[in-house]
DSSP file (Angstrom, degrees, kcal/mol; ACC not computed):
  #  RESIDUE AA STRUCTURE BP1 BP2  ACC     N-H-->O    O-->H-N    N-H-->O    O-->H-N    TCO  KAPPA ALPHA  PHI   PSI    X-CA   Y-CA   Z-CA
    1    1 A M              0   0    0      0, 0.0     2,-0.0     0, 0.0     0, 0.0   0.000 360.0 360.0 360.0 127.3   17.2  -18.9    9.5
    2    2 A P        -     0   0    0      0, 0.0     2,-0.4     0, 0.0     0, 0.0  -0.324 360.0-147.9 -69.5 151.8   15.1  -16.0   10.9
    3    3 A K        -     0   0    0     -2,-0.0     2,-0.5     5,-0.0     3,-0.1  -0.913   5.2-146.0-114.3 145.8   13.9  -13.2    8.7
    4    4 A H    >   -     0   0    0     -2,-0.4     3,-1.8     1,-0.1     4,-0.5  -0.960  14.3-134.3-114.8 133.7   13.4   -9.6   10.0
    5    5 A L  G >  S+     0   0    0     -2,-0.5     3,-1.5     1,-0.3    -1,-0.1   0.849 104.2  56.6 -52.6 -42.1   10.6   -7.5    8.5
    6    6 A K  G 3  S+     0   0    0      1,-0.3    -1,-0.3    -3,-0.1    -3,-0.0   0.720 102.8  56.6 -66.9 -19.3   12.8   -4.4    8.1
    7    7 A D  G <  S+     0   0    0     -3,-1.8     2,-0.5     2,-0.1    -1,-0.3   0.538  88.6  89.5 -87.9  -7.0   15.2   -6.5    5.9
    8    8 A I  S <  S-     0   0    0     -3,-1.5    15,-0.1    -4,-0.5    -5,-0.0  -0.802  81.6-124.0 -94.8 125.9   12.5   -7.5    3.4
    9    9 A L        -     0   0    0     -2,-0.5    13,-0.4     1,-0.1     2,-0.1  -0.455  26.5-118.7 -68.9 134.4   12.0   -5.1    0.5
   10   10 A P        -     0   0    0      0, 0.0    11,-0.2     0, 0.0    -1,-0.1  -0.411  33.8-175.3 -70.8 150.4    8.5   -3.8    0.1
   11   11 A Q  E     -A   20   0A   0      9,-2.3     9,-3.2    -2,-0.1     0, 0.0  -0.963  32.5 -88.2-141.5 157.8    6.6   -4.6   -3.1
   12   12 A P  E     -A   19   0A   0      0, 0.0     7,-0.2     0, 0.0     2,-0.1  -0.305  44.7-116.5 -64.0 150.4    3.2   -3.7   -4.5
   13   13 A T    >   -     0   0    0      5,-1.0     3,-1.4     4,-0.1     5,-0.1  -0.422  23.3-112.2 -79.1 163.4    0.3   -5.8   -3.6
   14   14 A S  T 3  S+     0   0    0      1,-0.3    -1,-0.1    -2,-0.1     0, 0.0   0.642 117.8  61.4 -70.1 -13.0   -1.6   -7.8   -6.3
   15   15 A H  T 3  S-     0   0    0      2,-0.3    33,-0.4    35,-0.0    -1,-0.3   0.430 111.6-119.9 -93.5  -0.6   -4.6   -5.5   -5.6
   16   16 A G  S <  S+     0   0    0     -3,-1.4     2,-0.4     1,-0.2    -2,-0.1   0.661  81.3  95.8  75.2  16.1   -2.6   -2.4   -6.6
   17   17 A T  S    S-     0   0    0     28,-0.1    -2,-0.3    31,-0.1    -1,-0.2  -1.000  77.4  -2.1-139.3 139.7   -2.9   -0.6   -3.2
   18   18 A G  S    S-     0   0    0     -2,-0.4    -5,-1.0    -6,-0.1     2,-0.3  -0.123  78.1 -93.7  75.5-178.6   -0.5   -0.6   -0.3
   19   19 A E  E     -AB  12  40A   0     21,-2.1    21,-3.1    -7,-0.2     2,-0.3  -0.988  31.7-155.5-137.8 148.5    2.8   -2.4   -0.1
   20   20 A K  E     -AB  11  39A   0     -9,-3.2    -9,-2.3    -2,-0.3     2,-0.5  -0.879  13.4-149.0-125.2 154.8    3.6   -5.7    1.3
   21   21 A R  E     - B   0  38A   0     17,-2.3    17,-2.2    -2,-0.3     2,-0.6  -0.982  26.2-140.1-119.3 115.1    6.7   -7.5    2.7
   22   22 A V  E     + B   0  37A   0     -2,-0.5    15,-0.3   -13,-0.4     3,-0.2  -0.658  22.7 179.0 -85.2 116.3    6.5  -11.2    2.0
   23   23 A L  E    S+     0   0A   0     13,-2.2     2,-0.3    -2,-0.6    14,-0.2   0.830  75.8   3.4 -80.3 -35.7    7.7  -13.3    4.9
   24   24 A L  E     - B   0  36A   0     12,-1.9    12,-2.6     5,-0.0    -1,-0.3  -0.970  66.0-163.5-152.4 132.6    7.0  -16.6    3.1
   25   25 A N  E >   - B   0  35A   0     -2,-0.3     3,-2.4    10,-0.2    10,-0.3  -0.789  39.5 -99.9-115.5 166.8    5.8  -17.4   -0.4
   26   26 A G  G >  S+     0   0    0      8,-1.9     3,-0.9     1,-0.3     9,-0.1   0.701 117.7  61.3 -57.9 -24.2    4.3  -20.7   -1.7
   27   27 A T  G 3  S+     0   0    0      1,-0.2    -1,-0.3     7,-0.2     7,-0.1   0.596  98.1  59.9 -79.3  -9.1    7.6  -21.7   -3.3
   28   28 A E  G <  S+     0   0    0     -3,-2.4     2,-0.3     2,-0.0    -1,-0.2   0.362 105.9  47.6 -98.8   4.8    9.4  -21.8    0.1
   29   29 A T    <   -     0   0    0     -3,-0.9    -5,-0.0    -4,-0.2     0, 0.0  -0.975  63.1-143.1-144.0 155.0    7.1  -24.4    1.7
   30   30 A E  S    S+     0   0    0     -2,-0.3     2,-0.1     2,-0.0    -4,-0.1   0.269  79.5  91.5 -98.0   9.2    5.6  -27.8    0.9
   31   31 A T  S    S-     0   0    0      2,-0.1    -2,-0.1    -5,-0.1    76,-0.0  -0.243  95.3 -99.6 -91.3-176.1    2.4  -26.8    2.7
   32   32 A S  S    S+     0   0    0     -2,-0.1    75,-3.3    75,-0.1     2,-0.3   0.333  80.9 123.7 -88.6   7.3   -0.7  -25.3    1.2
   33   33 A V  E     - C   0 106A   0     73,-0.2    73,-0.3     1,-0.2    -4,-0.2  -0.545  39.9-173.5 -67.0 126.9    0.3  -21.8    2.4
   34   34 A T  E     -     0   0A   0     71,-2.8    -8,-1.9     1,-0.4     2,-0.3   0.770  63.5 -18.6 -92.1 -29.9    0.4  -19.5   -0.6
   35   35 A Q  E     -BC  25 105A   0     70,-1.2    70,-2.8   -10,-0.3     2,-0.4  -0.915  42.4-157.8-173.0 145.2    1.8  -16.5    1.2
   36   36 A I  E     +BC  24 104A   0    -12,-2.6   -13,-2.2    -2,-0.3   -12,-1.9  -0.993  36.3 157.6-125.3 124.3    2.4  -14.9    4.6
   37   37 A A  E     -BC  22 103A   0     66,-2.4    66,-3.0    -2,-0.4     2,-0.5  -0.961  41.6-132.3-144.7 158.3    3.0  -11.1    4.3
   38   38 A V  E     -BC  21 102A   0    -17,-2.2   -17,-2.3    -2,-0.3     2,-0.4  -0.978  30.9-162.4-112.2 121.9    2.8   -7.9    6.3
   39   39 A T  E     -BC  20 101A   0     62,-3.1    62,-2.4    -2,-0.5     2,-0.5  -0.877   9.2-157.5-111.5 135.0    0.9   -5.2    4.3
   40   40 A L  E     -BC  19 100A   0    -21,-3.1   -21,-2.1    -2,-0.4     2,-0.4  -0.954  12.1-177.2-109.8 123.0    1.0   -1.5    5.0
   41   41 A M  E     - C   0  99A   0     58,-2.8    58,-3.1    -2,-0.5     2,-0.2  -0.974  20.4-133.3-118.4 135.2   -2.0    0.5    3.7
   42   42 A R    >   -     0   0    0     -2,-0.4     3,-2.6    56,-0.2    53,-0.3  -0.539  43.5 -77.3 -83.4 152.5   -2.1    4.3    4.1
   43   43 A A  T 3  S+     0   0    0      1,-0.3    53,-0.2    -2,-0.2    -1,-0.1  -0.211 120.5  21.3 -48.6 130.2   -5.2    6.0    5.3
   44   44 A G  T 3  S+     0   0    0     51,-3.3    -1,-0.3     1,-0.3     2,-0.2   0.182  90.1 127.1  93.7 -16.2   -7.8    6.2    2.5
   45   45 A E    <   -     0   0    0     -3,-2.6    50,-2.7    50,-0.1     2,-0.4  -0.509  39.9-165.2 -75.1 144.7   -6.3    3.4    0.4
   46   46 A T  E     -F   94   0B   0     48,-0.2     2,-0.7    -2,-0.2    48,-0.2  -0.996  21.1-141.2-134.8 132.1   -8.8    0.6   -0.6
   47   47 A A  E     -F   93   0B   0     46,-3.0    46,-1.1    -2,-0.4     3,-0.1  -0.844  41.1-117.6 -86.1 118.9   -8.3   -2.9   -1.9
   48   48 A A  E     -     0   0B   0     -2,-0.7    43,-0.1   -33,-0.4    45,-0.1  -0.081  39.4 -79.5 -57.7 155.9  -11.1   -3.2   -4.5
   49   49 A I  E     +     0   0B   0     43,-0.1     2,-0.3    41,-0.1    43,-0.2  -0.314  70.0 142.7 -59.5 135.1  -13.8   -5.9   -4.0
   50   50 A H  E     -F   91   0B   0     41,-1.9    41,-2.6    -3,-0.1     2,-0.3  -0.946  32.6-144.2-160.7 174.0  -12.6   -9.3   -5.0
   51   51 A K        -     0   0    0     -2,-0.3     2,-0.5    39,-0.2    39,-0.1  -0.964  11.7-134.7-145.9 163.0  -12.8  -13.0   -4.1
   52   52 A H        -     0   0    0     37,-0.3    36,-3.1    -2,-0.3     3,-0.4  -0.982  11.0-170.1-121.8 118.8  -10.5  -16.1   -4.1
   53   53 A D  S    S+     0   0    0     -2,-0.5    -1,-0.1    34,-0.2    34,-0.1   0.694  88.4  29.7 -82.2 -18.7  -12.1  -19.2   -5.4
   54   54 A T  S    S+     0   0    0      1,-0.1    54,-2.4    54,-0.0    55,-0.8   0.081 113.1  64.5-128.6  24.0   -9.3  -21.6   -4.4
   55   55 A M  E     -D  107   0A   0     -3,-0.4     2,-0.3    52,-0.3    33,-0.3  -0.996  59.2-145.2-150.7 140.1   -7.8  -19.9   -1.3
   56   56 A E  E     -D  106   0A   0     50,-2.8    50,-2.5    -2,-0.3     2,-0.4  -0.783  23.6-153.3 -94.6 151.2   -8.8  -18.9    2.3
   57   57 A E  E     -DE 105  85A   0     28,-2.4    28,-3.1    -2,-0.3     2,-0.4  -0.988   6.4-162.1-130.5 137.3   -7.3  -15.7    3.6
   58   58 A Y  E     -DE 104  84A   0     46,-2.5    46,-2.1    -2,-0.4     2,-0.4  -0.958   3.5-160.8-121.2 135.4   -6.6  -14.7    7.1
   59   59 A F  E     -DE 103  83A   0     24,-2.9    24,-2.5    -2,-0.4     2,-0.5  -0.961   8.4-176.8-117.7 130.2   -6.1  -11.2    8.4
   60   60 A F  E     -DE 102  82A   0     42,-2.6    42,-3.1    -2,-0.4     2,-0.4  -0.967  23.8-140.0-124.0 113.9   -4.4  -10.3   11.7
   61   61 A F  E     +D  101   0A   0     20,-2.7    19,-3.2    -2,-0.5    40,-0.2  -0.597  22.7 177.9 -81.7 124.1   -4.4   -6.6   12.3
   62   62 A L  E     -     0   0A   0     38,-2.6     2,-0.3    -2,-0.4    39,-0.2   0.815  64.2 -13.9 -94.9 -38.0   -1.1   -5.3   13.8
   63   63 A R  E    S+D  100   0A   0     37,-1.7    37,-2.3    16,-0.1    -1,-0.4  -0.985  99.6  31.4-161.1 160.3   -1.8   -1.5   14.0
   64   64 A G  S    S-     0   0    0     -2,-0.3    15,-0.7    35,-0.2     2,-0.4  -0.397  77.5 -79.0  89.1-166.3   -4.2    1.1   12.7
   65   65 A E  E     +G   78   0B   0     13,-0.2    31,-2.2    33,-0.2    32,-2.1  -0.996  44.0 173.2-143.5 132.1   -7.9    0.9   11.9
   66   66 A A  E     -GH  77  95B   0     11,-2.3    11,-3.5    -2,-0.4     2,-0.6  -0.987  30.5-127.1-142.2 149.1   -9.5   -0.5    8.7
   67   67 A A  E     -GH  76  94B   0     27,-3.0    27,-2.6    -2,-0.3     2,-0.5  -0.881  27.4-169.8 -96.9 118.6  -13.0   -1.2    7.4
   68   68 A L  E     -GH  75  93B   0      7,-2.9     7,-2.7    -2,-0.6     2,-0.5  -0.942   2.7-165.5-110.6 125.0  -13.2   -4.8    6.2
   69   69 A T  E     -GH  74  92B   0     23,-2.5    23,-1.9    -2,-0.5     2,-0.5  -0.956   6.9-178.3-113.5 124.5  -16.3   -5.8    4.3
   70   70 A V  E >   -GH  73  91B   0      3,-2.7     3,-2.2    -2,-0.5     2,-0.4  -0.975  68.2 -43.5-121.8 114.5  -17.0   -9.5    3.7
   71   71 A G  T 3  S-     0   0    0     19,-2.9    21,-0.0    -2,-0.5    18,-0.0  -0.537 125.9 -24.7  63.3-121.8  -20.1  -10.2    1.7
   72   72 A E  T 3  S+     0   0    0     -2,-0.4     2,-0.6    -3,-0.1    -1,-0.3   0.459 117.6 100.3 -98.0  -4.5  -22.7   -7.7    3.1
   73   73 A E  E <   -G   70   0B   0     -3,-2.2    -3,-2.7     2,-0.0     2,-0.5  -0.742  52.0-167.7 -93.0 122.0  -21.0   -7.5    6.6
   74   74 A R  E     +G   69   0B   0     -2,-0.6     2,-0.4    -5,-0.2    -5,-0.2  -0.913  11.7 175.1-106.3 130.6  -18.8   -4.4    7.2
   75   75 A M  E     -G   68   0B   0     -7,-2.7    -7,-2.9    -2,-0.5     2,-0.6  -0.982  29.2-130.9-134.7 146.8  -16.6   -4.4   10.3
   76   76 A V  E     -G   67   0B   0     -2,-0.4     2,-0.4    -9,-0.2    -9,-0.2  -0.876  28.8-160.2 -97.1 124.6  -14.0   -2.0   11.7
   77   77 A C  E     +G   66   0B   0    -11,-3.5   -11,-2.3    -2,-0.6     2,-0.2  -0.842  11.9 177.6-111.5 143.0  -10.8   -3.9   12.6
   78   78 A R  E >   -G   65   0B   0     -2,-0.4     3,-2.5   -13,-0.2   -17,-0.3  -0.793  47.2 -50.2-133.3 173.5   -8.1   -2.7   14.9
   79   79 A A  T 3  S+     0   0    0    -15,-0.7   -17,-0.2     1,-0.3    -1,-0.1  -0.190 125.6  25.5 -48.9 130.5   -4.8   -4.0   16.3
   80   80 A G  T 3  S+     0   0    0    -19,-3.2    -1,-0.3     1,-0.3     2,-0.2   0.205  90.5 126.3  97.5 -13.9   -5.3   -7.5   17.8
   81   81 A D    <   -     0   0    0     -3,-2.5   -20,-2.7   -20,-0.2     2,-0.4  -0.541  40.6-163.2 -80.0 144.1   -8.3   -8.4   15.6
   82   82 A F  E     -E   60   0A   0    -22,-0.2     2,-0.4    -2,-0.2   -22,-0.2  -0.991   7.0-176.4-127.8 134.3   -8.3  -11.6   13.5
   83   83 A V  E     -E   59   0A   0    -24,-2.5   -24,-2.9    -2,-0.4     2,-0.5  -0.998  13.1-153.6-135.4 134.2  -10.6  -12.4   10.6
   84   84 A Q  E     -E   58   0A   0     -2,-0.4     2,-0.6   -26,-0.2   -26,-0.2  -0.903   7.2-164.8-103.2 131.6  -10.9  -15.5    8.5
   85   85 A I  E     -E   57   0A   0    -28,-3.1   -28,-2.4    -2,-0.5     3,-0.1  -0.958  14.5-145.7-117.5 113.4  -12.3  -15.1    4.9
   86   86 A T    >   -     0   0    0     -2,-0.6     3,-1.5   -30,-0.2   -34,-0.2  -0.330  35.1 -78.7 -76.2 159.5  -13.4  -18.4    3.4
   87   87 A K  T 3  S+     0   0    0      1,-0.2   -34,-0.2   -36,-0.1    -1,-0.2  -0.170 113.3  25.1 -58.0 147.4  -13.0  -19.1   -0.3
   88   88 A G  T 3  S+     0   0    0    -36,-3.1     2,-0.5   -33,-0.3    -1,-0.2   0.396  87.3 127.0  82.4  -3.0  -15.5  -17.6   -2.6
   89   89 A N    <   -     0   0    0     -3,-1.5   -37,-0.3   -37,-0.3    -1,-0.2  -0.779  58.9-129.7 -92.6 125.0  -16.5  -14.7   -0.4
   90   90 A F        +     0   0    0     -2,-0.5   -19,-2.9   -39,-0.1     2,-0.3  -0.472  38.8 168.2 -67.2 139.1  -16.3  -11.2   -1.9
   91   91 A H  E     -FH  50  70B   0    -41,-2.6   -41,-1.9   -21,-0.2     2,-0.3  -0.990  21.2-170.6-152.4 158.2  -14.3   -8.8    0.3
   92   92 A T  E     - H   0  69B   0    -23,-1.9   -23,-2.5    -2,-0.3     2,-0.4  -0.980  10.5-150.5-146.6 153.1  -12.7   -5.4    0.4
   93   93 A L  E     -FH  47  68B   0    -46,-1.1   -46,-3.0    -2,-0.3     2,-0.5  -0.993   9.2-173.9-132.6 127.8  -10.4   -3.6    2.8
   94   94 A E  E     -FH  46  67B   0    -27,-2.6   -27,-3.0    -2,-0.4     2,-0.6  -0.983  22.4-133.9-123.3 124.0  -10.2    0.2    3.3
   95   95 A A  E     - H   0  66B   0    -50,-2.7   -51,-3.3    -2,-0.5   -29,-0.3  -0.648  19.7-178.1 -76.8 119.4   -7.6    1.8    5.6
   96   96 A I  S    S+     0   0    0    -31,-2.2     2,-0.2    -2,-0.6   -30,-0.2   0.883  80.1   5.3 -80.8 -44.2   -9.3    4.3    7.9
   97   97 A T  S    S-     0   0    0    -32,-2.1   -53,-0.2    -3,-0.1   -32,-0.1  -0.738 116.4 -59.3-121.5 175.1   -5.9    5.2    9.4
   98   98 A D  S    S-     0   0    0     -2,-0.2     2,-0.4   -55,-0.1   -56,-0.2  -0.440  70.9-164.5 -55.2 128.5   -2.4    3.9    8.3
   99   99 A T  E     -C   41   0A   0    -58,-3.1   -58,-2.8   -35,-0.2     2,-0.5  -0.955  22.9-164.7-130.1 138.0   -2.9    0.2    8.8
  100  100 A E  E     +CD  40  63A   0    -37,-2.3   -38,-2.6    -2,-0.4   -37,-1.7  -0.990  18.6 173.5-121.5 128.4   -0.6   -2.7    9.1
  101  101 A V  E     -CD  39  61A   0    -62,-2.4   -62,-3.1    -2,-0.5     2,-0.5  -0.997  28.2-136.4-138.6 136.2   -2.0   -6.2    8.7
  102  102 A M  E     -CD  38  60A   0    -42,-3.1   -42,-2.6    -2,-0.4     2,-0.4  -0.805  26.7-164.1 -88.4 129.7   -0.5   -9.7    8.5
  103  103 A T  E     -CD  37  59A   0    -66,-3.0   -66,-2.4    -2,-0.5     2,-0.4  -0.927   9.6-169.4-117.1 141.6   -2.1  -11.7    5.8
  104  104 A V  E     -CD  36  58A   0    -46,-2.1   -46,-2.5    -2,-0.4     2,-0.4  -0.994   5.3-162.1-129.0 124.7   -1.9  -15.5    5.4
  105  105 A G  E     -CD  35  57A   0    -70,-2.8   -71,-2.8    -2,-0.4   -70,-1.2  -0.901   6.3-173.3-106.8 136.2   -3.2  -17.2    2.2
  106  106 A V  E     -CD  33  56A   0    -50,-2.5   -50,-2.8    -2,-0.4   -73,-0.2  -0.982  22.7-127.7-132.8 121.1   -3.9  -21.0    2.2
  107  107 A A  E     - D   0  55A   0    -75,-3.3   -52,-0.3    -2,-0.4   -75,-0.1  -0.386  15.4-168.2 -65.9 140.4   -4.8  -22.9   -0.9
  108  108 A T              0   0    0    -54,-2.4   -53,-0.2    -2,-0.1    -1,-0.1   0.521 360.0 360.0-105.5 -10.6   -8.0  -25.0   -0.6
  109  109 A E              0   0    0    -55,-0.8   -54,-0.1   -77,-0.1    -2,-0.1   0.323 360.0 360.0-137.1 360.0   -7.5  -27.0   -3.8
């Protein structure tokens, strides 16, 4: 059964910034996907630096502009950009403009 983004209630992110609409969570699949979500961050919001020891995270930017820092590398991401963050890498995301990004988490262990 298809889901439509506008029908999914927004909820706070685990990082305490922005809001996400969860398309799929780990309890809905037998795969190693932990979550697929679309996150909206307002200009100036920042997800504090953190890492995932047992998960890879993938970002696909849908709209807006955001600064993503992975380790020591800072990059500006825009609509159409895709970034893979491997487990154990510190990263942070700062919305330069209102930004919408699809995130996919995949357990590695």
